C-alpha positions as CSV (number, residue, x, y, z in Angstrom):
1,M,61.5,-18.7,-46.4
2,D,63.4,-22.1,-46.1
3,N,64.3,-25.7,-47.2
4,N,64.3,-29.5,-46.3
5,F,64.6,-33.2,-47.2
6,A,68.1,-34.6,-46.4
7,Q,67.7,-33.3,-42.8
8,T,64.4,-35.2,-42.6
9,G,66.0,-38.4,-43.8
10,M,64.0,-38.3,-47.1
11,S,65.2,-39.0,-50.5
12,E,63.9,-37.2,-53.5
13,Q,61.9,-40.3,-54.4
14,D,60.1,-39.9,-51.0
15,M,59.1,-36.4,-51.7
16,P,55.3,-36.0,-52.0
17,A,54.0,-35.8,-55.6
18,Q,53.1,-32.4,-56.8
19,A,49.6,-33.5,-57.8
20,E,49.0,-36.8,-56.0
21,I,45.3,-37.7,-55.7
22,A,44.4,-38.8,-52.2
23,P,43.0,-42.4,-51.8
24,G,39.3,-42.6,-52.2
25,N,39.1,-39.4,-54.3
26,D,39.5,-40.7,-57.8
27,A,37.4,-38.0,-59.3
28,P,37.2,-34.7,-57.4
29,P,33.8,-33.2,-58.1
30,D,35.1,-29.7,-59.0
31,G,37.9,-31.0,-61.2
32,R,40.7,-29.7,-58.9
33,P,43.4,-32.1,-57.7
34,V,43.3,-33.4,-54.2
35,Y,46.7,-33.8,-52.4
36,Q,47.7,-36.3,-49.8
37,P,48.8,-34.8,-46.5
38,I,52.5,-35.1,-45.8
39,D,53.5,-37.4,-42.9
40,K,53.5,-35.3,-39.7
41,K,56.9,-36.8,-38.7
42,I,58.4,-35.3,-41.8
43,L,56.8,-32.0,-41.2
44,K,58.0,-32.0,-37.6
45,S,61.5,-32.8,-38.7
46,C,61.7,-29.6,-40.7
47,R,61.8,-27.5,-37.5
48,H,65.1,-25.9,-36.6
49,K,66.6,-28.0,-33.8
50,A,66.6,-25.1,-31.4
51,E,63.1,-23.7,-32.1
52,R,61.1,-25.5,-29.4
53,R,63.9,-25.0,-26.9
54,W,63.9,-21.3,-27.4
55,Y,60.1,-21.1,-27.3
56,R,60.1,-22.9,-23.9
57,R,62.7,-20.5,-22.6
58,L,60.7,-17.5,-23.6
59,F,57.5,-19.1,-22.3
60,V,59.0,-19.6,-18.9
61,L,60.4,-16.0,-18.9
62,N,57.0,-14.7,-19.9
63,I,55.4,-16.5,-17.0
64,L,58.1,-15.1,-14.6
65,I,57.5,-11.5,-15.9
66,I,53.8,-11.8,-15.4
67,A,54.3,-13.4,-12.0
68,F,56.7,-10.7,-11.0
69,A,54.1,-8.0,-11.9
70,I,51.4,-9.7,-10.0
71,G,53.6,-10.6,-7.0
72,Y,55.0,-7.1,-6.8
73,F,51.4,-5.8,-6.8
74,I,50.4,-8.1,-4.0
75,Y,53.5,-7.5,-1.9
76,S,52.9,-3.7,-2.1
77,I,49.2,-4.1,-1.3
78,D,49.4,-1.8,1.8
79,D,51.1,1.0,-0.2
80,N,48.5,0.5,-3.0
81,R,45.7,0.8,-0.5
82,K,47.1,4.1,0.8
83,Y,47.5,5.3,-2.8
84,V,43.9,4.4,-3.6
85,E,42.7,6.2,-0.5
86,A,44.7,9.2,-1.4
87,V,43.1,9.3,-4.8
88,Y,39.7,8.8,-3.3
89,N,40.2,11.6,-0.8
90,Y,41.7,13.9,-3.4
91,A,38.6,13.3,-5.7
92,A,36.3,13.9,-2.8
93,E,38.1,17.1,-1.8
94,T,38.0,18.3,-5.3
95,L,34.3,17.8,-5.6
96,R,33.7,19.4,-2.2
97,S,35.8,22.4,-3.3
98,F,33.7,22.8,-6.4
99,D,30.5,22.7,-4.4
100,D,31.9,25.3,-1.9
101,H,32.8,27.6,-4.7
102,E,29.4,27.3,-6.4
103,E,27.6,28.1,-3.1
104,A,29.8,31.1,-2.6
105,G,29.2,32.2,-6.2
106,Q,32.9,32.0,-6.9
107,S,34.4,30.1,-9.9
108,P,37.1,27.6,-9.1
109,E,39.5,29.7,-11.2
110,N,39.2,32.6,-8.8
111,S,40.0,30.6,-5.7
112,S,42.8,31.7,-3.4
113,D,46.5,31.0,-3.8
114,T,46.4,28.8,-0.7
115,D,43.7,26.6,-2.2
116,G,45.7,26.4,-5.4
117,K,48.8,25.3,-3.5
118,E,46.9,22.7,-1.6
119,E,45.4,21.3,-4.8
120,E,48.8,21.3,-6.4
121,S,50.3,19.4,-3.5
122,A,47.5,16.9,-3.6
123,E,47.8,16.5,-7.3
124,S,51.5,15.9,-6.9
125,H,51.0,13.3,-4.3
126,V,48.2,11.5,-6.2
127,G,50.2,11.7,-9.5
128,N,53.1,9.6,-8.1
129,T,51.6,6.3,-9.1
130,P,53.4,3.4,-7.4
131,Q,55.6,1.5,-9.8
132,N,54.0,-1.8,-9.0
133,I,50.6,-0.5,-10.0
134,E,52.0,0.7,-13.3
135,Y,53.5,-2.7,-14.0
136,F,50.3,-4.5,-13.1
137,I,48.1,-2.1,-15.2
138,M,50.5,-2.5,-18.2
139,V,50.3,-6.3,-18.0
140,V,46.5,-6.4,-17.7
141,F,46.0,-3.8,-20.4
142,S,48.3,-5.5,-22.8
143,V,46.7,-8.8,-22.4
144,I,43.2,-7.4,-22.9
145,A,44.2,-5.1,-25.8
146,V,45.8,-7.7,-28.1
147,P,42.6,-9.0,-29.7
148,F,41.4,-5.5,-30.4
149,I,44.7,-4.4,-31.8
150,V,45.1,-7.4,-34.2
151,S,41.5,-7.1,-35.2
152,Y,41.9,-3.5,-36.0
153,A,45.0,-4.3,-38.1
154,Y,43.1,-7.0,-39.9
155,A,40.3,-4.6,-40.8
156,Q,42.9,-2.2,-42.2
157,Y,44.5,-4.9,-44.4
158,R,41.2,-6.3,-45.6
159,S,40.0,-2.9,-46.6
160,M,43.2,-2.0,-48.4
161,S,43.9,-5.4,-50.0
162,V,42.7,-7.6,-52.9
163,R,41.7,-11.0,-51.6
164,I,43.3,-13.9,-53.6
165,T,40.5,-16.3,-54.7
166,E,39.7,-18.8,-57.4
167,K,38.9,-15.9,-59.8
168,T,41.4,-13.3,-58.6
169,Y,45.0,-14.6,-59.0
170,P,43.8,-18.2,-59.3
171,E,47.3,-19.5,-59.8
172,I,48.2,-18.2,-56.3
173,Y,45.0,-19.5,-54.8
174,A,45.7,-23.0,-56.2
175,I,49.1,-23.0,-54.5
176,V,47.6,-22.0,-51.2
177,E,44.9,-24.7,-51.5
178,E,47.5,-27.3,-52.5
179,Y,49.7,-26.5,-49.4
180,S,46.7,-26.5,-47.1
181,Q,45.9,-30.0,-48.1
182,K,49.5,-31.2,-47.9
183,L,49.8,-29.7,-44.4
184,G,46.5,-31.2,-43.3
185,L,45.0,-27.8,-42.4
186,K,41.3,-27.8,-41.6
187,R,40.6,-24.8,-43.8
188,V,42.4,-22.8,-46.4
189,P,43.7,-19.5,-44.9
190,K,42.6,-16.3,-46.5
191,V,45.3,-14.6,-48.5
192,Y,45.4,-10.9,-49.4
193,M,47.5,-8.9,-51.9
194,V,48.4,-5.3,-50.7
195,Q,50.2,-2.6,-52.6
196,G,53.6,-2.3,-50.9
197,N,54.9,0.8,-52.8
198,G,58.2,-1.0,-53.6
199,V,58.5,-3.0,-50.4
200,L,59.2,-6.7,-50.9
201,N,57.5,-8.6,-48.1
202,A,55.0,-11.2,-47.2
203,F,53.8,-12.2,-43.7
204,S,51.3,-14.4,-41.8
205,A,49.3,-12.9,-39.0
206,F,46.3,-13.7,-36.8
207,V,43.1,-12.5,-35.4
208,P,41.1,-14.4,-32.8
209,F,40.4,-17.9,-34.1
210,R,41.8,-17.2,-37.6
211,Q,45.1,-16.9,-39.5
212,Y,45.7,-15.1,-42.7
213,I,48.5,-14.2,-45.1
214,E,49.4,-10.9,-46.7
215,I,51.6,-10.7,-49.8
216,Y,52.9,-7.4,-51.1
217,G,52.0,-6.7,-54.7
218,D,55.6,-6.2,-55.9
219,L,56.4,-9.8,-55.1
220,L,53.6,-11.0,-57.3
221,E,55.0,-9.1,-60.3
222,V,57.7,-11.9,-60.3
223,A,55.0,-14.4,-61.2
224,Y,52.6,-12.2,-63.3
225,R,54.7,-9.6,-65.0
226,E,58.5,-10.0,-64.9
227,Y,59.6,-13.6,-65.4
228,H,56.5,-15.7,-64.8
229,D,58.6,-17.3,-62.0
230,M,56.0,-19.4,-60.2
231,D,58.7,-21.4,-58.4
232,T,59.7,-18.3,-56.5
233,I,56.1,-17.5,-55.6
234,R,55.5,-21.1,-54.5
235,F,58.4,-20.8,-52.1
236,I,57.3,-17.5,-50.7
237,V,53.7,-18.8,-50.2
238,A,55.1,-22.0,-48.7
239,H,57.2,-20.1,-46.2
240,E,54.1,-18.2,-44.9
241,M,52.0,-21.4,-44.9
242,A,54.7,-23.0,-42.8
243,H,54.3,-20.2,-40.2
244,I,50.6,-21.1,-40.1
245,Y,51.2,-24.8,-39.8
246,Y,53.7,-24.4,-37.0
247,M,51.1,-22.1,-35.3
248,H,53.6,-19.2,-35.1
249,A,50.7,-16.9,-36.1
250,T,48.2,-17.7,-33.4
251,M,46.8,-15.9,-30.4
252,H,48.0,-18.5,-27.8
253,Y,51.5,-18.7,-29.3
254,Y,51.8,-14.9,-29.1
255,Y,50.5,-14.8,-25.5
256,G,53.0,-17.5,-24.6
257,M,55.9,-15.1,-25.1
258,M,54.1,-11.7,-25.2
259,F,56.5,-9.9,-22.9
260,S,59.7,-12.1,-23.0
261,Q,60.0,-11.7,-26.8
262,L,60.7,-8.0,-26.2
263,I,63.9,-8.8,-24.4
264,P,66.9,-7.8,-26.6
265,I,68.8,-10.7,-28.1
266,L,66.6,-13.4,-26.6
267,G,63.4,-12.5,-28.6
268,P,65.3,-12.1,-31.9
269,T,67.2,-15.3,-31.5
270,A,63.9,-17.3,-31.0
271,S,62.5,-15.5,-34.1
272,R,65.4,-16.6,-36.2
273,T,64.8,-20.2,-35.3
274,R,61.2,-19.9,-36.6
275,E,62.4,-18.4,-39.8
276,Y,64.8,-21.2,-40.4
277,S,62.1,-23.8,-39.7
278,C,59.7,-22.2,-42.2
279,D,62.4,-22.0,-44.8
280,R,63.0,-25.7,-44.5
281,L,59.4,-26.6,-44.7
282,A,59.0,-24.2,-47.6
283,Q,61.6,-26.2,-49.5
284,L,59.7,-29.4,-48.8
285,L,56.4,-28.0,-49.9
286,S,57.5,-26.1,-53.0
287,G,60.2,-28.4,-54.3
288,S,62.3,-25.3,-54.8
289,D,65.7,-24.5,-53.1
290,G,64.4,-21.0,-52.4
291,L,67.5,-19.3,-53.6
292,D,65.7,-17.3,-56.3
293,A,63.2,-16.1,-53.6
294,M,66.0,-14.9,-51.5
295,M,67.6,-13.1,-54.5
296,T,64.4,-11.2,-55.1
297,L,64.7,-9.8,-51.5
298,I,68.4,-9.0,-52.0
299,A,68.6,-7.8,-55.6
300,G,65.0,-6.9,-56.3
301,I,62.3,-8.3,-58.6
302,H,63.9,-6.9,-61.8
303,L,67.5,-7.9,-61.3
304,Y,67.5,-11.1,-59.2
305,R,67.7,-13.4,-62.2
306,Q,71.1,-11.8,-63.1
307,V,72.7,-12.8,-59.8
308,D,75.0,-15.8,-60.1
309,K,73.9,-17.8,-57.1
310,E,77.1,-19.9,-56.8
311,D,79.1,-16.7,-56.8
312,Y,76.8,-15.2,-54.2
313,I,77.1,-18.3,-51.9
314,R,80.9,-18.1,-52.3
315,H,80.8,-14.5,-51.2
316,A,78.4,-15.3,-48.4
317,H,80.9,-17.6,-46.8
318,E,83.4,-14.8,-46.7
319,V,81.1,-12.4,-44.9
320,K,82.2,-12.7,-41.3
321,G,83.3,-10.5,-38.4
322,L,82.4,-9.1,-35.0
323,F,80.1,-6.5,-36.2
324,L,78.2,-8.9,-38.5
325,F,77.8,-11.2,-35.4
326,C,76.4,-8.3,-33.4
327,Y,74.1,-7.2,-36.2
328,N,72.7,-10.7,-36.7
329,L,72.3,-11.1,-32.9
330,V,69.6,-8.4,-32.8
331,C,67.8,-9.3,-36.1
332,S,64.5,-11.1,-36.1
333,H,65.4,-12.8,-39.4
334,P,68.8,-14.4,-40.1
335,V,71.1,-12.1,-42.1
336,M,70.8,-13.0,-45.8
337,T,74.2,-14.5,-46.1
338,K,73.5,-17.0,-43.3
339,R,70.0,-17.6,-44.6
340,V,71.2,-18.4,-48.2
341,I,74.0,-20.6,-46.9
342,A,71.4,-22.6,-44.9
343,L,69.1,-22.9,-47.9
344,A,72.0,-24.1,-50.1
345,D,73.3,-26.6,-47.6
346,P,73.2,-30.1,-49.3
347,E,72.8,-31.8,-45.9
348,R,69.9,-29.6,-44.9
349,K,71.2,-28.9,-41.4
350,S,69.7,-26.3,-39.1
351,G,70.8,-22.8,-40.0
352,Q,73.3,-20.8,-37.9
353,L,71.7,-18.7,-35.2
354,Y,74.9,-16.7,-34.4
């Protein structure tokens, strides 16, 4: 979840109004406010300065990984042909052996030790699948499997969640609708509330041709039960909407770095740039600094209001060291101290990756 307007060159007077009616829509037919889309240059400027650079790096690496798997497979085509022939011959011999045993009235289990050794030898030979074939199969299977895996997960979340609508949690739906208009989205993404059993989290995800948001129920208690803190909820929702606007949660974005994002350090570093970008855009959309939202994740939904934010920021600047550097290096999200410092930065500069 993140922040932005000095980085974008905006003053507070330039910030879009919270309920500004779009030109030509003086009287919305359903009575709901209509919001003007924010200038795309401003939205673009919220990105972390290294985000696109890191995506390009992972994209190129991803292409190289796929090209290596395909090239290795083509280079070893002769060995692959021999392996396929061995598999075919083994299958043919196995079927022939079964037929011979049936004609002799002997079950395959009662065959001689010699036959067993031959079969064991053949199985051992056939079982040694060439490495290049394993790589190729892994790449092809992974690419084909993704739509089915994400659709299965979506079915699970839909069946175990409450969908946020105009009638169920209408305040949250109004926020999502507002941000959709300000971001110029063609349609309002579906948002679900799921019971997290104490886990504080929210995420955006995708299925083919669709994006959606999942919010864990404990976070909504901040708005509906504990403090009626809608500013915090606005920031949390804005962060996830930012992922959707920047297309982080789309099929083609995922395919672009499908394998390279699994590389230690590189994948997490690229992920941290995305989180900083969405935090910045969330500050712009919500009008909140996002610090309370961070405090809910650090101190919990019952105690976060008791945290002195200035004292925490002072402490965050003191949290340094080699092991912190190493820990942050492998994290998909910036460590909280760095994230809070970035949110509180009056100049709205890009957050620290390392």
